[in-house]
C-alpha positions as CSV (number, residue, x, y, z in Angstrom):
1,M,-11.9,-16.7,121.2
2,E,-9.3,-19.4,122.0
3,N,-10.2,-21.2,118.7
4,T,-9.8,-18.0,116.8
5,S,-6.5,-17.3,118.4
6,G,-5.3,-20.9,117.8
7,S,-6.2,-20.6,114.1
8,K,-4.3,-17.4,113.8
9,N,-1.3,-19.0,115.4
10,K,-1.4,-21.9,113.1
11,F,-1.8,-19.6,110.1
12,L,1.2,-17.6,111.2
13,L,3.2,-20.7,111.7
14,L,2.3,-22.1,108.3
15,A,3.2,-18.7,106.7
16,L,6.5,-18.6,108.4
17,V,7.2,-22.2,107.3
18,A,6.3,-21.2,103.7
19,V,8.6,-18.2,103.8
20,L,11.4,-20.3,105.1
21,L,10.7,-22.9,102.5
22,V,10.8,-20.4,99.7
23,G,14.0,-19.0,101.0
24,V,15.6,-22.4,101.2
25,L,14.4,-23.2,97.7
26,N,15.7,-20.0,96.3
27,F,19.1,-20.5,98.0
28,A,19.2,-24.1,96.8
29,G,18.2,-23.0,93.3
30,S,20.9,-20.3,93.3
31,Q,23.5,-22.8,94.5
32,M,22.3,-25.4,92.0
33,G,22.5,-22.8,89.2
34,Q,26.1,-21.9,90.2
35,W,27.0,-25.6,90.4
36,W,25.4,-26.3,87.0
37,Q,27.2,-23.3,85.4
38,S,30.5,-24.5,87.0
39,F,29.8,-28.0,85.7
40,K,29.1,-26.8,82.2
41,D,32.3,-24.6,82.2
42,S,34.3,-27.6,83.3
43,L,32.7,-29.7,80.6
44,I,33.4,-27.1,77.9
45,E,37.0,-26.9,79.1
46,V,37.4,-30.7,79.1
47,Q,35.9,-30.8,75.6
48,T,37.9,-27.9,74.2
49,Q,41.3,-29.1,75.2
50,P,41.1,-32.5,73.3
51,V,39.7,-30.7,70.2
52,T,42.6,-28.2,70.2
53,Q,45.1,-31.0,70.7
54,Q,43.4,-33.0,68.0
55,K,43.7,-30.1,65.5
56,V,47.5,-29.8,66.2
57,I,47.9,-33.6,65.9
58,S,46.0,-33.6,62.6
59,E,48.2,-30.9,61.1
60,E,51.3,-32.7,62.2
61,S,50.0,-36.0,60.9
62,A,49.2,-34.4,57.5
63,V,52.8,-33.1,57.1
64,I,54.2,-36.5,58.3
65,D,52.0,-38.3,55.7
66,V,53.3,-36.0,52.9
67,V,56.9,-36.6,53.9
68,E,56.4,-40.4,54.1
69,K,54.7,-40.5,50.8
70,A,57.0,-38.3,48.8
71,S,60.5,-38.5,50.3
72,P,61.4,-41.9,48.9
73,A,61.3,-40.4,45.5
74,V,63.4,-37.3,46.4
75,V,67.1,-37.6,45.4
76,S,70.3,-35.8,45.8
77,I,72.3,-34.8,42.7
78,T,76.2,-34.7,42.7
79,A,78.7,-33.6,40.2
80,Q,82.2,-35.0,39.5
81,Q,84.6,-32.5,37.9
82,V,88.3,-32.4,37.2
83,V,89.9,-29.6,39.2
84,F,93.5,-28.5,38.6
85,S,95.6,-27.4,41.4
86,P,99.3,-26.2,41.0
87,L,100.2,-28.3,44.0
88,T,98.5,-31.6,43.3
89,G,97.7,-31.3,39.6
90,P,94.4,-32.5,38.2
91,T,92.1,-34.2,40.7
92,M,88.5,-35.5,40.6
93,E,86.3,-33.4,42.9
94,D,82.8,-34.6,44.1
95,N,80.2,-31.9,45.0
96,S,76.7,-32.4,46.2
97,I,74.9,-29.6,44.4
98,G,71.2,-30.0,44.3
99,T,68.0,-32.0,44.5
100,G,65.7,-33.8,42.2
101,F,62.6,-36.1,42.2
102,I,61.7,-39.2,40.4
103,V,58.6,-39.0,38.1
104,E,58.9,-42.4,36.3
105,A,59.8,-45.7,37.8
106,G,62.1,-46.4,34.9
107,G,64.5,-43.7,35.9
108,L,63.3,-40.2,34.9
109,V,64.3,-37.4,37.3
110,L,63.3,-33.7,37.3
111,T,65.5,-31.0,38.6
112,N,66.6,-27.4,37.8
113,K,68.6,-26.7,34.7
114,H,71.1,-24.7,36.7
115,V,71.8,-27.7,38.9
116,V,73.3,-29.6,35.9
117,S,74.6,-26.6,33.9
118,A,78.2,-27.6,33.7
119,T,78.7,-29.6,30.4
120,N,82.1,-30.9,31.5
121,A,80.9,-32.6,34.7
122,R,79.7,-36.2,35.3
123,Y,76.5,-36.2,37.3
124,H,75.2,-38.8,39.7
125,V,71.8,-39.3,41.3
126,I,71.8,-40.5,44.9
127,L,68.7,-42.3,46.0
128,K,67.3,-42.1,49.5
129,D,68.7,-45.5,50.4
130,G,72.2,-44.4,49.3
131,T,72.2,-46.1,45.9
132,D,74.4,-44.2,43.4
133,C,73.2,-44.0,39.9
134,E,75.3,-42.2,37.2
135,V,73.2,-39.9,34.9
136,Q,73.1,-41.3,31.4
137,E,71.2,-38.4,29.7
138,I,70.6,-34.7,30.4
139,H,67.9,-32.7,28.6
140,R,67.8,-29.0,29.4
141,D,64.8,-26.9,28.8
142,P,65.7,-23.7,26.9
143,F,62.8,-21.7,28.4
144,V,62.3,-22.9,32.0
145,D,64.8,-23.7,34.7
146,L,64.1,-27.4,34.2
147,A,66.2,-30.4,33.3
148,I,65.2,-34.0,32.8
149,L,67.7,-36.6,33.8
150,K,67.7,-40.3,32.7
151,I,69.3,-43.0,34.9
152,N,69.5,-46.8,34.4
153,A,67.1,-48.1,37.0
154,S,63.7,-49.7,37.4
155,G,61.0,-50.1,40.0
156,L,61.8,-46.7,41.6
157,P,59.4,-44.8,43.8
158,T,57.8,-41.9,42.2
159,V,55.9,-38.7,43.1
160,T,52.4,-37.6,42.1
161,L,52.1,-34.4,40.1
162,G,49.4,-32.0,41.3
163,D,47.6,-29.1,39.7
164,S,49.4,-25.8,40.3
165,S,46.5,-23.8,38.8
166,A,44.4,-24.7,41.8
167,L,46.7,-23.1,44.3
168,K,45.4,-20.6,46.9
169,V,47.5,-18.1,48.8
170,G,47.7,-19.2,52.4
171,Q,47.6,-22.9,51.8
172,T,50.3,-25.1,53.4
173,A,53.4,-26.0,51.4
174,V,56.0,-28.6,52.2
175,A,59.5,-28.5,50.7
176,I,61.9,-31.5,50.6
177,G,65.5,-31.0,49.5
178,N,69.2,-31.5,49.9
179,A,69.7,-28.4,52.1
180,L,73.2,-26.7,51.8
181,G,74.3,-29.7,49.7
182,K,74.8,-31.7,52.8
183,F,71.5,-32.5,54.5
184,S,69.6,-34.7,52.2
185,N,65.8,-35.0,52.5
186,T,65.5,-32.0,54.7
187,V,61.8,-31.0,55.3
188,T,60.6,-27.4,55.7
189,V,57.0,-26.2,56.0
190,G,55.4,-22.9,55.1
191,V,52.5,-21.5,53.1
192,I,51.9,-20.3,49.5
193,S,52.8,-16.6,49.8
194,G,52.0,-15.5,46.3
195,I,51.3,-16.7,42.8
196,G,52.4,-15.5,39.3
197,R,55.5,-13.7,40.5
198,G,58.3,-12.6,38.2
199,I,61.8,-12.7,39.8
200,T,65.5,-13.0,39.3
201,A,66.1,-16.2,41.2
202,S,69.4,-17.4,42.8
203,S,70.4,-20.9,43.6
204,G,72.6,-19.5,46.4
205,L,75.6,-21.0,44.7
206,G,76.4,-18.1,42.5
207,Q,73.9,-18.7,39.7
208,S,70.8,-16.7,38.8
209,E,68.1,-16.7,36.2
210,V,65.1,-14.5,35.3
211,L,61.9,-16.4,35.8
212,D,58.3,-15.4,35.4
213,D,55.0,-16.8,36.6
214,V,56.5,-18.6,39.6
215,I,55.1,-19.6,43.0
216,Q,56.3,-17.7,46.1
217,T,56.6,-19.6,49.4
218,D,57.9,-18.9,52.9
219,A,58.9,-22.6,53.3
220,A,62.7,-22.3,54.0
221,L,64.7,-23.0,50.9
222,N,68.5,-23.1,51.0
223,P,71.4,-23.7,48.6
224,G,71.1,-27.3,47.6
225,N,67.3,-27.3,47.7
226,S,67.2,-26.4,44.0
227,G,65.3,-28.9,41.9
228,G,63.4,-30.4,44.9
229,P,59.7,-30.7,45.1
230,L,57.2,-28.3,46.6
231,L,54.2,-30.3,47.8
232,N,50.6,-29.8,49.0
233,L,49.1,-31.6,51.9
234,S,47.9,-34.3,49.6
235,G,51.5,-35.2,48.9
236,E,51.3,-33.9,45.3
237,V,54.1,-31.9,43.7
238,I,52.9,-28.4,42.9
239,G,56.2,-26.8,42.1
240,I,60.0,-27.3,41.4
241,N,62.0,-25.2,43.9
242,V,64.5,-22.8,42.5
243,A,65.7,-21.8,46.0
244,T,66.0,-18.1,47.0
245,T,66.0,-14.7,45.5
246,S,69.0,-12.5,46.0
247,G,69.1,-10.5,49.2
248,A,65.8,-11.9,50.6
249,E,64.8,-13.7,53.8
250,N,62.1,-16.4,54.1
251,I,61.2,-15.9,50.4
252,G,61.6,-18.9,48.1
253,F,60.3,-19.5,44.6
254,S,59.1,-22.6,42.7
255,I,58.3,-23.3,39.0
256,P,54.6,-24.3,38.8
257,I,54.3,-27.9,38.0
258,N,51.7,-27.2,35.3
259,A,54.5,-25.5,33.3
260,V,56.3,-28.8,33.3
261,K,53.6,-31.4,32.6
262,T,53.3,-30.8,28.9
263,V,57.1,-30.8,28.5
264,L,57.4,-34.1,30.4
265,A,54.5,-35.7,28.3
266,D,56.2,-34.7,25.1
267,F,59.6,-36.0,26.3
268,K,58.1,-39.4,27.1
269,V,56.9,-39.7,23.5
270,K,59.7,-38.0,21.6
271,G,62.7,-38.6,23.9
272,K,63.6,-34.9,24.0
273,I,62.4,-31.6,25.2
274,V,60.4,-29.9,22.4
275,R,59.7,-26.2,22.7
276,P,58.4,-23.6,20.3
277,F,61.0,-21.1,19.3
278,L,61.1,-17.5,18.0
279,G,64.9,-16.8,18.1
280,V,65.4,-13.5,19.9
281,E,67.1,-12.1,23.0
282,Y,65.0,-9.4,24.7
283,V,64.3,-7.3,27.8
284,I,60.9,-6.1,28.9
285,V,60.2,-2.4,28.7
286,T,58.3,-1.9,31.9
287,E,55.8,0.8,32.7
288,D,58.5,2.8,34.6
289,I,61.0,2.5,31.8
290,S,58.3,3.4,29.3
291,V,57.7,6.7,31.0
292,L,61.3,7.4,31.7
293,R,62.6,6.6,28.2
294,K,59.4,7.5,26.3
295,L,59.2,4.1,24.8
296,P,56.2,1.8,24.3
297,Q,55.8,-1.1,26.7
298,G,56.8,-4.4,25.2
299,A,59.7,-6.7,24.4
300,F,62.8,-4.8,23.4
301,I,64.7,-7.0,20.9
302,Q,68.4,-7.0,21.8
303,R,69.5,-9.7,19.3
304,V,67.9,-11.7,16.5
305,V,69.5,-15.1,15.9
306,D,70.3,-15.8,12.2
307,G,68.3,-18.5,10.5
308,T,65.5,-18.4,13.1
309,P,61.7,-17.7,12.7
310,A,62.4,-14.2,14.0
311,A,65.0,-13.5,11.3
312,E,62.7,-15.0,8.6
313,A,59.8,-12.8,9.8
314,G,62.0,-9.6,9.5
315,L,62.5,-8.8,13.1
316,K,65.5,-6.6,13.8
317,A,67.5,-5.6,16.9
318,G,66.0,-2.4,18.4
319,D,62.4,-3.4,17.5
320,I,59.9,-3.5,20.3
321,I,57.2,-6.2,20.1
322,T,54.2,-4.4,21.7
323,K,51.5,-7.0,20.9
324,I,51.1,-10.6,19.8
325,D,47.8,-11.6,18.2
326,G,46.4,-8.4,19.7
327,Q,47.5,-9.1,23.2
328,D,49.7,-6.6,25.0
329,I,53.3,-7.7,25.9
330,N,54.3,-6.4,29.3
331,E,55.6,-7.5,32.7
332,K,52.6,-9.7,33.4
333,N,52.4,-11.1,29.9
334,T,56.0,-11.6,28.7
335,L,57.1,-12.7,25.3
336,A,58.4,-16.0,26.7
337,A,55.1,-16.7,28.4
338,V,53.1,-16.1,25.2
339,I,55.4,-18.4,23.2
340,R,55.2,-21.1,25.8
341,R,51.4,-21.2,25.3
342,H,51.8,-22.0,21.6
343,Q,53.0,-25.0,19.6
344,M,55.6,-25.3,16.9
345,G,54.2,-24.3,13.5
346,D,51.8,-21.7,15.0
347,K,51.7,-18.4,13.2
348,L,52.0,-15.3,15.4
349,K,50.9,-11.8,14.3
350,L,53.5,-9.4,15.8
351,T,52.8,-5.7,16.3
352,I,56.2,-3.9,16.2
353,D,57.4,-0.5,17.1
354,R,60.4,0.4,14.9
355,N,61.7,3.9,15.3
356,D,58.3,5.2,16.4
357,K,56.6,3.5,13.4
358,Q,54.1,0.6,13.8
359,L,54.6,-2.5,11.7
360,E,52.8,-5.8,11.4
361,L,54.9,-9.0,11.0
362,T,54.0,-12.7,10.9
363,A,56.4,-15.3,12.4
364,T,56.0,-19.1,12.3
365,L,57.3,-20.7,15.5
366,G,60.0,-23.3,15.0
367,E,61.6,-25.9,17.4
368,A,64.0,-24.6,20.0
369,P,67.5,-26.1,19.6
370,S,68.3,-28.8,22.2
371,S,70.9,-28.1,24.9
Protein backbone atom coordinates (compact mmCIF):
# COMPACT_ATOMS: atom_id res chain seq x y z
CA MET A 1 0.00 0.00 0.00
CA GLU A 2 2.89 2.32 0.83
CA ASN A 3 4.46 1.72 -2.57
CA THR A 4 1.19 2.45 -4.27
CA SER A 5 0.75 5.62 -2.26
CA GLY A 6 4.34 6.69 -2.95
CA SER A 7 3.89 6.15 -6.68
CA LYS A 8 0.76 8.22 -6.66
CA ASN A 9 2.54 11.02 -4.83
CA LYS A 10 5.39 10.96 -7.30
CA PHE A 11 2.95 11.03 -10.19
CA LEU A 12 1.08 13.97 -8.70
CA LEU A 13 4.36 15.77 -8.13
CA LEU A 14 5.48 15.20 -11.70
CA ALA A 15 2.07 16.39 -13.00
CA LEU A 16 2.31 19.51 -10.89
CA VAL A 17 5.82 20.18 -12.16
CA ALA A 18 4.61 19.66 -15.73
CA VAL A 19 1.73 22.07 -15.27
CA LEU A 20 4.04 24.65 -13.75
CA LEU A 21 6.54 24.12 -16.55
CA VAL A 22 3.86 24.59 -19.23
CA GLY A 23 2.71 27.77 -17.49
CA VAL A 24 6.23 29.10 -17.32
CA LEU A 25 6.83 28.26 -20.96
CA ASN A 26 3.56 29.86 -22.01
CA PHE A 27 4.35 32.99 -20.03
CA ALA A 28 7.88 33.06 -21.39
CA GLY A 29 6.56 32.53 -24.90
CA SER A 30 4.08 35.36 -24.47
CA GLN A 31 6.76 37.67 -23.16
CA MET A 32 9.11 36.61 -25.95
CA GLY A 33 6.41 37.28 -28.53
CA GLN A 34 5.77 40.73 -27.11
CA TRP A 35 9.49 41.41 -27.02
CA TRP A 36 9.93 40.18 -30.60
CA GLN A 37 7.03 42.33 -31.85
CA SER A 38 8.47 45.33 -30.02
CA PHE A 39 11.87 44.61 -31.55
CA LYS A 40 10.39 44.36 -35.03
CA ASP A 41 8.44 47.60 -34.57
CA SER A 42 11.59 49.36 -33.44
CA LEU A 43 13.47 47.93 -36.39
CA ILE A 44 10.79 49.12 -38.83
CA GLU A 45 10.83 52.57 -37.24
CA VAL A 46 14.60 52.73 -37.46
CA GLN A 47 14.51 51.60 -41.09
CA THR A 48 11.63 53.90 -42.15
CA GLN A 49 13.10 57.13 -40.84
CA PRO A 50 16.29 57.00 -42.93
CA VAL A 51 14.28 55.97 -46.01
CA THR A 52 11.98 59.00 -45.63
CA GLN A 53 14.95 61.26 -45.00
CA GLN A 54 16.74 59.78 -47.99
CA LYS A 55 13.74 60.52 -50.23
CA VAL A 56 13.68 64.18 -49.15
CA ILE A 57 17.42 64.47 -49.58
CA SER A 58 17.19 62.90 -53.05
CA GLU A 59 14.52 65.39 -54.16
CA GLU A 60 16.56 68.31 -52.85
CA SER A 61 19.70 66.98 -54.50
CA ALA A 62 17.91 66.64 -57.83
CA VAL A 63 16.84 70.30 -57.79
CA ILE A 64 20.29 71.42 -56.65
CA ASP A 65 21.87 69.43 -59.50
CA VAL A 66 19.51 71.09 -62.01
CA VAL A 67 20.42 74.56 -60.76
CA GLU A 68 24.15 73.87 -60.74
CA LYS A 69 23.96 72.45 -64.25
CA ALA A 70 21.81 75.13 -65.88
CA SER A 71 22.27 78.40 -63.99
CA PRO A 72 25.72 79.27 -65.47
CA ALA A 73 23.96 79.60 -68.85
CA VAL A 74 21.08 81.76 -67.55
CA VAL A 75 21.56 85.48 -68.19
CA SER A 76 19.89 88.78 -67.35
CA ILE A 77 18.87 91.16 -70.13
CA THR A 78 19.01 94.92 -69.69
CA ALA A 79 17.96 97.83 -71.89
CA GLN A 80 19.44 101.30 -72.28
CA GLN A 81 17.02 103.94 -73.50
CA VAL A 82 17.14 107.71 -73.81
CA VAL A 83 14.50 109.19 -71.51
CA PHE A 84 13.55 112.86 -71.70
CA SER A 85 12.70 114.80 -68.56
CA PRO A 86 11.64 118.50 -68.52
CA LEU A 87 13.95 119.03 -65.55
CA THR A 88 17.09 117.18 -66.66
CA GLY A 89 16.59 116.85 -70.38
CA PRO A 90 17.55 113.64 -72.18
CA THR A 91 19.23 111.01 -70.01
CA MET A 92 20.31 107.42 -70.58
CA GLU A 93 18.30 105.04 -68.40
CA ASP A 94 19.29 101.44 -67.64
CA ASN A 95 16.58 98.88 -66.91
CA SER A 96 16.86 95.19 -66.08
CA ILE A 97 13.88 93.79 -67.90
CA GLY A 98 14.15 90.06 -68.46
CA THR A 99 15.98 86.77 -68.63
CA GLY A 100 17.54 84.63 -71.32
CA PHE A 101 19.65 81.50 -71.66
CA ILE A 102 22.63 80.58 -73.80
CA VAL A 103 22.10 77.84 -76.40
CA GLU A 104 25.40 78.12 -78.28
CA ALA A 105 28.87 78.70 -76.85
CA GLY A 106 29.56 81.25 -79.59
CA GLY A 107 26.98 83.67 -78.21
CA LEU A 108 23.39 82.71 -79.14
CA VAL A 109 20.82 83.59 -76.47
CA LEU A 110 17.09 82.79 -76.42
CA THR A 111 14.55 85.04 -74.73
CA ASN A 112 11.00 86.35 -75.24
CA LYS A 113 10.22 88.72 -78.08
CA HIS A 114 8.43 91.09 -75.71
CA VAL A 115 11.61 91.40 -73.59
CA VAL A 116 13.41 93.08 -76.52
CA SER A 117 10.41 94.70 -78.24
CA ALA A 118 11.62 98.30 -78.11
CA THR A 119 13.43 99.06 -81.36
CA ASN A 120 15.00 102.27 -79.99
CA ALA A 121 16.79 100.58 -77.10
CA ARG A 122 20.29 99.17 -76.79
CA TYR A 123 20.23 95.76 -75.13
CA HIS A 124 22.87 94.07 -73.00
CA VAL A 125 23.28 90.49 -71.79
CA ILE A 126 24.70 90.14 -68.28
CA LEU A 127 26.37 86.77 -67.66
CA LYS A 128 26.20 85.04 -64.28
CA ASP A 129 29.74 86.18 -63.46
CA GLY A 130 28.75 89.80 -64.13
CA THR A 131 30.28 90.13 -67.60
CA ASP A 132 28.37 92.72 -69.66
CA CYS A 133 27.93 91.88 -73.36
CA GLU A 134 26.21 94.27 -75.73
CA VAL A 135 23.67 92.59 -78.02
CA GLN A 136 24.85 92.79 -81.63
CA GLU A 137 21.83 91.27 -83.37
CA ILE A 138 18.16 90.76 -82.48
CA HIS A 139 15.94 88.39 -84.46
CA ARG A 140 12.27 88.39 -83.47
CA ASP A 141 9.91 85.53 -84.31
CA PRO A 142 6.68 86.77 -85.95
CA PHE A 143 4.63 83.83 -84.62
CA VAL A 144 5.93 82.86 -81.19
CA ASP A 145 7.00 85.10 -78.29
CA LEU A 146 10.62 84.30 -79.09
CA ALA A 147 13.73 86.29 -79.91
CA ILE A 148 17.24 85.12 -80.73
CA LEU A 149 20.06 87.42 -79.60
CA LYS A 150 23.66 87.40 -80.81
CA ILE A 151 26.54 88.61 -78.65
CA ASN A 152 30.26 88.65 -79.34
CA ALA A 153 31.56 85.92 -77.07
CA SER A 154 33.02 82.43 -77.13
CA GLY A 155 33.39 79.48 -74.81
CA LEU A 156 30.16 80.26 -72.99
CA PRO A 157 28.27 77.70 -70.87
CA THR A 158 25.12 76.38 -72.55
CA VAL A 159 21.91 74.61 -71.62
CA THR A 160 20.63 71.31 -73.00
CA LEU A 161 17.29 71.40 -74.84
CA GLY A 162 14.84 68.66 -73.82
CA ASP A 163 11.70 67.18 -75.38
CA SER A 164 8.52 69.04 -74.42
CA SER A 165 6.34 66.44 -76.16
CA ALA A 166 7.25 63.95 -73.42
CA LEU A 167 5.92 66.11 -70.57
CA LYS A 168 3.51 64.64 -68.03
CA VAL A 169 1.16 66.63 -65.82
CA GLY A 170 2.46 66.45 -62.27
CA GLN A 171 6.16 66.14 -63.04
CA THR A 172 8.55 68.56 -61.32
CA ALA A 173 9.49 71.80 -63.06
CA VAL A 174 12.27 74.22 -62.12
CA ALA A 175 12.32 77.85 -63.25
CA ILE A 176 15.38 80.10 -63.18
CA GLY A 177 15.10 83.81 -63.90
CA ASN A 178 15.73 87.45 -63.12
CA ALA A 179 12.79 87.88 -60.72
CA LEU A 180 11.33 91.40 -60.59
CA GLY A 181 14.22 92.57 -62.75
CA LYS A 182 16.45 92.69 -59.65
CA PHE A 183 17.12 89.21 -58.33
CA SER A 184 19.13 87.36 -60.96
CA ASN A 185 19.24 83.56 -61.08
CA THR A 186 16.25 83.20 -58.77
CA VAL A 187 15.13 79.55 -58.52
CA THR A 188 11.51 78.44 -58.07
CA VAL A 189 10.13 74.91 -58.11
CA GLY A 190 6.68 73.53 -58.96
CA VAL A 191 5.01 71.01 -61.22
CA ILE A 192 3.65 70.87 -64.74
CA SER A 193 0.02 71.88 -64.14
CA GLY A 194 -1.28 71.55 -67.70
CA ILE A 195 -0.28 71.08 -71.33
CA GLY A 196 -1.62 72.61 -74.55
CA ARG A 197 -3.13 75.70 -72.95
CA GLY A 198 -4.23 78.81 -74.85
CA ILE A 199 -3.90 82.07 -72.95
CA THR A 200 -3.36 85.81 -73.04
CA ALA A 201 -0.02 86.05 -71.28
CA SER A 202 1.36 89.07 -69.46
CA SER A 203 4.99 89.85 -68.69
CA GLY A 204 3.85 91.75 -65.60
CA LEU A 205 5.43 94.86 -67.10
CA GLY A 206 2.42 96.05 -69.07
CA GLN A 207 2.81 93.85 -72.15
CA SER A 208 0.61 90.95 -73.21
CA GLU A 209 0.25 88.53 -76.09
CA VAL A 210 -2.14 85.78 -77.14
CA LEU A 211 -0.38 82.40 -77.07
CA ASP A 212 -1.60 78.91 -77.83
CA ASP A 213 -0.30 75.42 -77.03
CA VAL A 214 1.70 76.54 -73.99
CA ILE A 215 2.79 74.75 -70.80
CA GLN A 216 1.12 75.70 -67.53
CA THR A 217 3.15 75.49 -64.32
CA ASP A 218 2.73 76.52 -60.69
CA ALA A 219 6.45 77.29 -60.34
CA ALA A 220 6.40 80.95 -59.27
CA LEU A 221 7.07 83.30 -62.19
CA ASN A 222 7.40 87.03 -61.66
CA PRO A 223 8.04 90.13 -63.78
CA GLY A 224 11.59 89.74 -65.01
CA ASN A 225 11.35 85.93 -65.32
CA SER A 226 10.26 86.34 -68.93
CA GLY A 227 12.59 84.57 -71.33
CA GLY A 228 14.12 82.30 -68.70
CA PRO A 229 14.22 78.51 -68.90
CA LEU A 230 11.74 76.02 -67.47
CA LEU A 231 13.66 72.81 -66.74
CA ASN A 232 12.98 69.17 -65.93
CA LEU A 233 14.88 67.24 -63.26
CA SER A 234 17.41 66.14 -65.86
CA GLY A 235 18.44 69.78 -66.19
CA GLU A 236 17.01 70.04 -69.72
CA VAL A 237 15.09 73.08 -70.95
CA ILE A 238 11.48 72.12 -71.64
CA GLY A 239 10.04 75.61 -72.04
CA ILE A 240 10.68 79.36 -72.30
CA ASN A 241 8.86 81.24 -69.55
CA VAL A 242 6.47 84.01 -70.55
CA ALA A 243 5.67 84.81 -66.91
CA THR A 244 2.13 85.20 -65.62
CA THR A 245 -1.37 85.54 -66.98
CA SER A 246 -3.41 88.59 -66.07
CA GLY A 247 -5.20 88.41 -62.69
CA ALA A 248 -3.89 84.96 -61.74
CA GLU A 249 -2.00 83.54 -58.75
CA ASN A 250 0.47 80.62 -58.96
CA ILE A 251 -0.20 80.14 -62.66
CA GLY A 252 2.67 80.64 -65.07
CA PHE A 253 3.12 79.70 -68.70
CA SER A 254 5.99 78.62 -70.91
CA ILE A 255 6.46 78.14 -74.64
CA PRO A 256 7.23 74.45 -75.31
CA ILE A 257 10.85 74.09 -76.35
CA ASN A 258 9.88 71.85 -79.27
CA ALA A 259 8.17 74.89 -80.84
CA VAL A 260 11.58 76.57 -80.84
CA LYS A 261 13.97 73.82 -81.92
CA THR A 262 13.20 73.96 -85.64
CA VAL A 263 13.41 77.76 -85.66
CA LEU A 264 16.78 77.63 -83.92
CA ALA A 265 18.11 74.97 -86.29
CA ASP A 266 17.09 77.05 -89.34
CA PHE A 267 18.61 80.15 -87.78
CA LYS A 268 21.97 78.45 -87.34
CA VAL A 269 22.00 77.62 -91.05
CA LYS A 270 20.40 80.73 -92.56
CA GLY A 271 21.29 83.39 -90.01
CA LYS A 272 17.68 84.52 -89.66
CA ILE A 273 14.33 83.29 -88.40
CA VAL A 274 12.39 81.69 -91.24
CA ARG A 275 8.66 81.14 -90.83
CA PRO A 276 5.87 80.22 -93.27
CA PHE A 277 3.47 83.11 -93.79
CA LEU A 278 -0.11 83.53 -94.96
CA GLY A 279 -0.64 87.24 -94.41
CA VAL A 280 -3.83 87.74 -92.38
CA GLU A 281 -4.97 89.12 -89.05
CA TYR A 282 -7.70 87.03 -87.47
CA VAL A 283 -9.66 86.11 -84.36
CA ILE A 284 -10.99 82.66 -83.53
CA VAL A 285 -14.75 82.16 -83.63
CA THR A 286 -15.17 79.98 -80.56
CA GLU A 287 -18.01 77.55 -79.94
CA ASP A 288 -19.74 80.08 -77.67
CA ILE A 289 -19.41 82.90 -80.19
CA SER A 290 -20.58 80.56 -82.93
CA VAL A 291 -23.81 79.84 -81.07
CA LEU A 292 -24.34 83.46 -80.00
CA ARG A 293 -23.62 85.07 -83.38
CA LYS A 294 -24.79 82.17 -85.56
CA LEU A 295 -21.42 81.94 -87.29
CA PRO A 296 -19.37 78.88 -88.21
CA GLN A 297 -16.39 78.11 -86.01
CA GLY A 298 -13.05 79.04 -87.51
CA ALA A 299 -10.64 81.93 -88.11
CA PHE A 300 -12.49 85.19 -88.77
CA ILE A 301 -10.31 87.29 -91.10
CA GLN A 302 -10.05 90.87 -89.87
CA ARG A 303 -7.43 92.02 -92.39
CA VAL A 304 -5.64 90.69 -95.45
CA VAL A 305 -2.18 92.15 -96.02
CA ASP A 306 -1.58 93.34 -99.59
CA GLY A 307 0.87 91.35 -101.68
CA THR A 308 0.81 88.30 -99.41
CA PRO A 309 -0.14 84.66 -100.14
CA ALA A 310 -3.55 85.33 -98.57
CA ALA A 311 -4.24 88.22 -100.95
CA GLU A 312 -3.03 86.22 -103.96
CA ALA A 313 -5.32 83.32 -102.95
CA GLY A 314 -8.35 85.65 -102.92
CA LEU A 315 -9.01 85.83 -99.17
CA LYS A 316 -11.00 88.86 -98.02
CA ALA A 317 -11.71 90.55 -94.71
CA GLY A 318 -14.87 89.01 -93.28
CA ASP A 319 -14.11 85.52 -94.56
CA ILE A 320 -14.08 82.68 -92.04
CA ILE A 321 -11.55 79.91 -92.63
CA THR A 322 -13.36 76.84 -91.31
CA LYS A 323 -10.98 74.12 -92.53
CA ILE A 324 -7.45 73.72 -93.86
CA ASP A 325 -6.76 70.55 -95.83
CA GLY A 326 -9.95 69.13 -94.34
CA GLN A 327 -8.98 69.82 -90.71
CA ASP A 328 -11.31 71.97 -88.62
CA ILE A 329 -9.99 75.34 -87.44
CA ASN A 330 -11.02 76.08 -83.86
CA GLU A 331 -9.69 76.97 -80.40
CA LYS A 332 -7.68 73.75 -80.16
CA ASN A 333 -6.41 73.86 -83.72
CA THR A 334 -5.81 77.52 -84.55
CA LEU A 335 -4.82 78.98 -87.89
CA ALA A 336 -1.39 79.95 -86.51
CA ALA A 337 -0.81 76.44 -85.15
CA VAL A 338 -1.62 74.87 -88.54
CA ILE A 339 0.66 77.26 -90.43
CA ARG A 340 3.53 76.58 -87.99
CA ARG A 341 3.34 72.89 -88.90
CA HIS A 342 4.03 73.68 -92.56
CA GLN A 343 6.96 74.92 -94.60
CA MET A 344 7.34 77.78 -97.06
CA GLY A 345 6.03 76.76 -100.45
CA ASP A 346 3.40 74.37 -99.07
CA LYS A 347 -0.01 74.66 -100.70
CA LEU A 348 -2.98 74.84 -98.36
CA LYS A 349 -6.55 74.03 -99.35
CA LEU A 350 -8.72 76.57 -97.51
CA THR A 351 -12.41 76.02 -96.89
CA ILE A 352 -14.02 79.45 -96.57
CA ASP A 353 -17.36 80.71 -95.35
CA ARG A 354 -18.13 83.98 -97.15
CA ASN A 355 -21.55 85.45 -96.45
CA ASP A 356 -22.96 81.99 -95.64
CA LYS A 357 -21.55 80.52 -98.85
CA GLN A 358 -18.79 77.89 -98.85
CA LEU A 359 -15.75 78.41 -101.09
CA GLU A 360 -12.54 76.49 -101.71
CA LEU A 361 -9.31 78.50 -102.13
CA THR A 362 -5.67 77.48 -102.46
CA ALA A 363 -2.86 79.48 -100.84
CA THR A 364 0.88 78.91 -101.21
CA LEU A 365 2.73 79.84 -98.03
CA GLY A 366 5.47 82.44 -98.31
CA GLU A 367 8.20 83.63 -95.95
CA ALA A 368 7.24 85.80 -93.01
CA PRO A 369 8.87 89.23 -93.08
CA SER A 370 11.70 89.66 -90.57
CA SER A 371 11.24 91.93 -87.59
